[in-house]
Phi, psi and omega in degrees: 000137176279130181231125181276126174277124183250344179198166179221159167244148185237147172294150177252137352286147181292150176266178181272007179222185188284357178294345180278349183284126180257317183225157172234150171251145181239159182292336184262008182211152175263005180261148173275137182250126178295147181303324179301323178288321177300315179302311180300316183293324177291313183296327179276354180076016180284321182221156169238130181253147181211163169239159178268133174296130188303310186281318186261345185063021177282149177285131174241112188281149181271138176245159174270134176236164180219135174231109186063233178272351185275120172260137181213179182242152177198165178254344181263161177283352182217158179288129184205146175288351179268004181302138183299330177297329180279347182269341178281163187287167176280146179287146173278093186287348179286338183246003182235118175289151177286166179306314183286322178299316180294320178296319179294325179297317178298315179297318179297318178293318179298316179299317179296320179295315180298319179297316180295320179296318179294319179295321180294318180295320179295321181290335183270351181265000000 
């Protein structure tokens, strides 16, 4: 599935290349996705991520790059402060749960529901 990256969060202090990007926000989700998950999804062929070229609105796809043990994402063939990922805005982290926080919330609700269901079954026997 093609997924448009609309914002990023960066490690502080930010670097001059895409290694500083920690999370991305996409147009199809209200959750922030860690770069490590984006890398896995690209490498497994599950998703393709892109940003829109400002002037032409053409899709520019994100690639996985590696520096030492660190895998990260970028749109250029080389590390550059001009990478399109660095040109998009920062995510509003106050209103967007991270990928893992939202997943934990779902598990927490499921656990609470399962506990209530078990208690109801014990009370009815």
